[in-house]
C-alpha positions in Angstrom: 0.4 -3.4 -24.4 -3.0 -1.6 -24.2 -4.2 1.0 -26.6 -5.5 4.5 -25.7 -8.9 3.5 -27.1 -9.0 0.5 -24.7 -8.2 2.7 -21.8 -11.0 5.1 -22.8 -13.5 2.2 -23.2 -12.6 0.7 -19.7 -13.3 4.1 -18.1 -16.5 4.7 -20.0 -17.7 1.2 -19.0 -17.4 2.2 -15.3 -18.4 5.9 -15.8 -20.8 6.1 -18.8 -21.1 9.9 -18.9 -17.3 10.4 -18.9 -15.5 12.5 -21.4 -12.1 10.9 -21.7 -8.8 12.1 -23.2 -6.0 9.5 -23.2 -2.4 10.3 -24.2 0.3 7.6 -24.5 3.3 9.4 -23.0 6.0 7.1 -24.2 4.6 5.4 -27.3 5.1 2.1 -25.6 1.4 1.6 -24.5 2.0 1.4 -20.8 2.5 5.0 -19.6 -0.6 7.2 -20.0 -1.9 10.6 -19.1 -5.7 10.6 -18.8 -8.1 13.5 -18.4 -11.7 12.5 -17.3 -14.6 14.8 -17.0 -17.7 13.4 -15.3 -20.8 14.5 -13.3 -20.1 11.4 -11.1 -17.2 13.4 -9.6 -19.7 16.0 -8.1 -19.3 16.2 -4.3 -16.3 13.8 -4.3 -12.8 14.7 -3.3 -9.8 14.3 -5.6 -8.8 11.0 -4.0 -12.4 9.6 -4.4 -12.4 10.7 -8.1 -9.1 9.0 -8.8 -10.3 5.9 -7.0 -13.2 5.6 -9.5 -10.7 5.7 -12.4 -8.3 3.2 -10.7 -11.3 0.9 -10.2 -12.2 1.1 -13.9 -8.6 0.3 -14.8 -7.8 -2.2 -12.0 -7.3 -5.2 -14.2 -5.0 -3.4 -16.6 -3.0 -1.9 -13.8 -2.7 -5.1 -11.7 -1.4 -7.0 -14.8 1.0 -4.1 -15.5 -0.5 -3.6 -18.9 -0.6 0.0 -17.6 2.6 0.7 -15.7 2.2 4.4 -15.1 -0.9 6.6 -15.0 -1.1 10.4 -14.6 -4.7 11.4 -13.8 -6.6 14.7 -14.1 -10.2 14.6 -13.1 -12.9 17.3 -13.4 -16.5 17.9 -12.8 -18.2 19.4 -15.9 -18.2 22.8 -14.1 -14.6 22.6 -13.1 -13.6 21.6 -16.6 -15.4 24.6 -18.1 -13.5 26.9 -15.8 -10.1 25.2 -16.3 -10.4 24.9 -20.1 -11.1 28.7 -20.3 -7.9 29.6 -18.5 -5.4 31.0 -20.9 
């Protein structure tokens, strides 16, 4: 089992400017929804953005400490637009 805080720390180690929100979807510590906002996503496609996150969580995912991961990634500008939509 891995905690939401550990997931956040792993992402921030790889992407220091990241704003990270982690939600444990099942309470079991292996199914997470993660929202990441970072300037490192600028100019990258969605797949490339997600690859950065998977790279940060590679060890936890390969050991199946994280079994399922739902990702949402945003640049700071895209996050501002998306978070203002009602």
